[in-house]
C-alpha positions in Angstrom: 5.2 -7.0 9.1 3.9 -3.2 9.3 3.1 -3.6 5.2 1.5 -6.9 5.4 -1.0 -5.7 8.3 -1.8 -2.5 5.9 -2.3 -4.8 2.8 -4.6 -7.1 4.8 -6.7 -4.5 6.0 -6.9 -3.2 2.1 -8.1 -5.9 1.1 -10.8 -6.3 3.9 -12.1 -2.7 2.8 -12.5 -3.9 0.0 -15.4 -7.0 0.8 -18.3 -6.4 2.1 -18.3 -5.3 5.6 -20.6 -4.1 7.9 -20.6 -0.9 10.0 -19.1 -2.4 13.2 -16.5 -3.9 10.9 -15.9 -0.5 9.1 -15.3 0.7 13.0 -12.6 -1.6 14.0 -10.8 -1.1 10.6 -10.7 2.1 11.0 -9.8 2.0 14.9 -6.9 -0.7 13.2 -5.5 1.5 10.3 -5.1 5.3 13.1 -3.4 3.0 15.3 -0.9 1.3 12.7 -0.4 5.2 11.4 0.5 5.9 14.9 2.6 3.2 15.5 4.4 3.8 12.2 5.0 7.7 13.0 6.6 6.3 16.4 9.1 3.9 14.5 10.1 6.0 12.0 10.8 8.6 14.9 13.0 6.0 16.8 15.0 5.3 13.6 16.0 9.2 13.0 16.4 9.4 17.3 19.2 6.8 16.6 20.7 7.5 13.8 21.1 11.5 15.1 22.1 9.9 19.0 24.8 7.5 17.2 26.2 10.0 14.9 29.6 10.5 15.1 30.0 14.0 13.6 32.5 16.1 15.4 31.9 18.1 18.1 34.9 19.7 18.7 33.8 22.8 15.7 34.9 25.7 16.8 31.2 27.8 16.3 30.6 31.2 16.5 27.9 32.1 19.0 25.9 34.6 17.2 26.4 33.5 13.9 24.6 30.6 15.2 21.8 31.9 17.1 21.2 34.4 13.4 21.0 30.5 11.4 18.6 29.3 14.1 16.3 32.5 14.9 14.0 31.9 11.5 13.3 28.0 12.6 12.2 29.5 15.5 10.2 32.5 14.5 8.6 29.7 12.0 7.5 27.4 14.4 5.6 30.1 16.8 4.6 32.6 14.8 2.5 29.9 13.3 1.0 29.1 16.8 0.7 32.7 17.3 3.3 32.5 19.8 5.1 36.3 21.2 8.9 35.3 21.3 11.7 37.2 22.9 15.4 36.4 22.6 18.1 37.7 25.1 21.7 37.0 24.7 23.8 37.9 27.6 26.6 35.6 27.0 30.0 37.6 26.8 31.3 34.4 25.0 32.3 35.0 21.0 32.8 31.0 20.6 32.0 27.9 21.7 32.8 24.2 21.1 30.3 22.0 19.1 27.8 20.8 16.4 26.1 23.1 15.3 23.5 21.0 13.5 23.0 18.6 15.9 22.7 21.2 19.0 20.2 23.2 16.2 18.2 19.6 16.2 18.3 20.0 20.1 17.2 23.6 20.9 14.2 23.4 18.4 13.2 19.9 19.8 13.1 22.4 23.1 11.1 25.1 21.1 8.3 22.4 19.8 8.0 21.0 23.5 7.2 24.4 24.9 4.8 25.4 22.1 3.1 22.5 23.0 2.8 23.9 26.8 2.1 27.1 26.4 -1.2 28.7 27.9 -4.4 28.3 26.2 -5.2 31.8 25.3 -4.2 34.4 23.0 -1.2 35.8 25.6 1.4 32.6 24.3 5.2 33.3 25.0 8.4 32.1 24.7 11.5 33.4 26.0 14.8 32.5 24.8 18.1 33.4 27.2 21.7 32.8 26.7 23.9 33.1 29.8 27.2 32.1 30.8 27.1 29.7 33.4 30.7 29.2 35.2 32.5 26.9 32.1 29.3 26.2 30.3 26.9 27.9 27.6 23.4 27.9 29.0 20.7 28.2 26.7 17.3 28.5 28.5 13.8 28.5 27.0 11.0 29.5 28.7 7.4 29.6 28.1 3.9 30.7 30.2 2.2 27.7 30.4 1.8 25.6 33.6 4.9 24.5 35.1 6.7 20.9 35.4 4.2 18.1 37.0 6.0 16.2 39.8 6.1 13.5 37.2 7.5 15.1 34.6 10.1 17.3 36.7 11.8 13.7 37.6 11.6 12.1 34.4 11.3 14.5 31.6 14.6 14.0 29.8 14.0 10.3 30.3 13.6 8.3 27.1 9.9 7.6 25.9 8.4 9.7 28.9 5.5 11.3 27.8 2.8 13.6 30.0 0.1 12.3 27.5 -1.2 9.4 29.0 -3.7 8.0 26.5 -0.5 7.8 24.3 -3.0 8.6 21.4 -1.2 11.5 19.7 1.9 12.3 18.7 4.4 12.8 21.3 6.7 9.8 21.8 8.7 11.1 25.0 11.7 11.8 22.4 12.2 15.5 21.9 13.8 16.2 25.3 16.0 12.9 25.8 17.1 13.5 22.2 18.1 17.3 23.4 19.4 15.9 26.7 21.4 13.0 24.9 23.1 15.8 22.8 23.6 18.1 25.8 25.6 15.7 27.1 27.7 15.1 24.1 28.3 19.1 24.6 29.9 17.9 27.9 26.8 19.3 29.3 23.1 18.2 30.6 19.5 19.2 30.1 17.8 21.3 33.4 14.6 21.5 33.6 12.9 24.1 36.0 9.6 25.8 37.4 10.4 29.2 38.1 9.2 31.0 41.3 7.6 33.7 38.0 5.4 31.0 36.7 6.1 29.1 33.6 8.6 26.3 33.2 12.1 26.1 31.9 14.0 23.8 29.6 18.2 24.6 29.8 20.4 23.1 27.4 23.9 23.5 29.1 27.3 22.6 27.2 30.7 23.7 27.6 31.8 26.8 26.1 
């Protein structure tokens, strides 16, 4: 259906149309492109969630961090965001799926970049700690705290604070990270610390 609609729009554009009709066609193309991106994101989400890859791999924590930090640096430097990493875990190894967990953490990082302060002092801090029998990876940004709605529904599929629904935020990022955390025997937790900003933590079994 999307291909047919795009084809019909192209046919209409090749005919004589008024200025108002051109504006309508532009609006239609913009909406179709938004839906196309959303549809592709949903396919990627479904593939990753239903992937039966092994979640019982023994992973070295230090090596896992070293592998993911370049990707994090690339995202944050592009957005001129100061990044600090604190590894306070006493664990050498943990059990999980490195690719899925890396993607989940990157999704949280991307979410953090979208909500940092709107000035020159943007900061993101990643803390890694032991939490009883869980490994806790927390990502804090110095932007506004979660709204009441986001605090309650932030990990739900399709939830987005973008009420205009015209952007590229489809409510999949944190929902995916939460699903991956559950597959690791943990969960995703969002929090508004007393020091300000907002924190998203992914907890996984050690």
